[in-house]
C-alpha positions in Angstrom: 88.0 78.7 -75.5 84.4 76.4 -75.0 86.0 74.9 -71.2 86.5 78.7 -70.1 82.8 79.6 -71.2 81.7 76.8 -69.3 83.8 77.4 -66.1 81.9 81.4 -66.4 78.8 79.6 -66.8 79.2 77.4 -63.4 80.0 80.6 -61.7 77.0 82.8 -62.9 75.5 79.5 -61.7 76.8 79.5 -58.3 76.6 83.3 -57.6 73.0 83.1 -58.1 72.0 79.8 -56.2 74.1 82.6 -53.2 71.8 85.1 -54.6 68.6 83.1 -54.0 70.0 81.5 -51.1 70.4 84.6 -49.2 67.3 85.7 -50.2 65.1 82.9 -48.8 67.4 83.3 -45.6 66.1 87.5 -45.9 62.6 86.0 -46.6 62.4 83.6 -43.9 63.7 85.8 -41.2 61.3 88.7 -41.9 58.4 86.4 -42.3 57.1 84.6 -39.5 53.3 83.3 -39.2 52.4 85.5 -36.2 50.7 88.5 -36.2 52.9 92.0 -34.9 51.3 93.0 -31.9 49.3 96.2 -31.9 50.8 99.1 -30.6 48.8 100.5 -28.1 48.1 103.9 -29.5 45.0 104.4 -31.8 45.6 105.9 -34.7 43.1 106.6 -37.4 45.4 105.5 -39.7 45.4 101.7 -37.4 41.8 101.6 -37.8 41.4 102.5 -41.4 43.9 100.6 -42.2 42.5 97.5 -40.6 45.5 96.6 -38.2 42.8 96.9 -35.7 41.5 93.4 -37.1 44.5 90.9 -35.6 43.9 87.3 -35.7 44.2 87.8 -31.5 41.2 90.4 -30.9 39.2 88.8 -34.0 39.7 84.8 -32.7 39.4 85.8 -28.7 35.7 87.8 -30.0 34.1 84.9 -32.0 31.3 84.2 -30.7 30.5 88.1 -30.2 30.6 88.2 -34.1 28.6 84.5 -34.6 25.9 86.5 -32.8 25.4 89.2 -33.7 25.2 87.6 -37.2 22.8 85.3 -36.1 20.7 88.6 -34.6 21.7 89.9 -38.1 20.0 86.7 -39.2 16.7 87.1 -37.4 16.6 90.3 -37.8 15.8 90.2 -41.3 13.6 87.3 -42.0 11.1 88.8 -39.7 11.0 91.9 -41.3 10.4 90.0 -44.5 7.8 87.6 -43.1 6.0 91.4 -41.6 6.4 93.0 -45.0 4.0 90.1 -46.2 2.1 89.9 -43.6 1.2 93.3 -44.6 1.0 93.1 -47.7 -1.7 90.1 -47.2 -3.4 92.2 -44.7 -4.1 95.2 -47.5 -4.9 92.6 -50.2 -7.8 91.5 -47.4 -8.9 94.6 -46.6 -9.5 95.1 -50.0 -11.3 92.1 -50.3 -13.4 92.7 -47.6 -14.0 96.7 -49.2 -15.2 95.0 -52.7 -17.6 92.7 -50.7 -19.0 95.1 -47.8 -19.8 97.3 -51.4 -21.3 94.2 -52.7 -23.4 93.7 -50.3 -25.0 97.8 -49.2 -25.8 97.1 -53.3 -27.2 93.9 -53.0 -29.1 95.1 -49.7 -30.2 98.9 -51.6 -31.9 97.2 -54.6 -33.8 94.3 -52.8 -35.0 97.6 -50.3 -36.0 98.8 -53.5 -38.1 95.8 -55.0 -39.4 95.1 -51.9 -41.3 98.4 -51.1 -45.0 98.3 -50.7 -45.4 100.1 -53.7 -43.1 98.1 -56.2 -44.8 94.8 -55.3 -48.6 96.3 -55.7 -47.3 97.5 -59.4 -45.7 94.1 -59.6 -49.3 92.4 -59.0 -51.4 94.4 -60.8 -49.2 94.0 -63.7 -50.0 90.0 -63.8 -53.4 90.3 -63.2 -52.8 86.3 -61.1 -53.2 87.4 -57.6 -56.2 88.0 -55.9 -54.1 90.9 -53.5 -55.6 93.7 -52.9 -54.3 96.8 -50.9 -56.7 96.9 -47.9 -60.8 99.5 -47.9 -60.6 99.4 -44.1 -58.3 100.3 -41.5 -56.6 96.8 -39.7 -58.9 95.6 -36.8 -57.0 95.3 -33.1 -58.0 92.0 -31.4 -57.6 91.9 -27.7 -57.4 88.4 -26.7 -58.2 87.8 -22.2 -55.2 86.1 -21.1 -57.0 83.1 -18.9 
């Protein structure tokens, strides 16, 4: 009885081994490392399914893809640099406006303090100057040229 069980198990193992060999043979027949040739008809399904991008097409156009990637990187880098320059320009324009306003305010303050009436009032309050306002109009002196 035990011998019959052992024989049955061996038969099952042989059958499974044959099935495995058949399956491997079918896989070898159907599997190939080459891409299938694209059909001559372009359909929406082939485009959306990605069948259009086979390795043969990609390999023949690899330098175009490299060029596109290179130009994309250059475009992004220049755009980033341009944005950084624009930010710096805006910052410098604000500093320039602030400097102009400060210069204008300093100029108006200086003009106000340098008025003749303010200078005379300042001298009168200090009483330490011999300067005073002239009572007579200025004389015009003509010097003959030789």
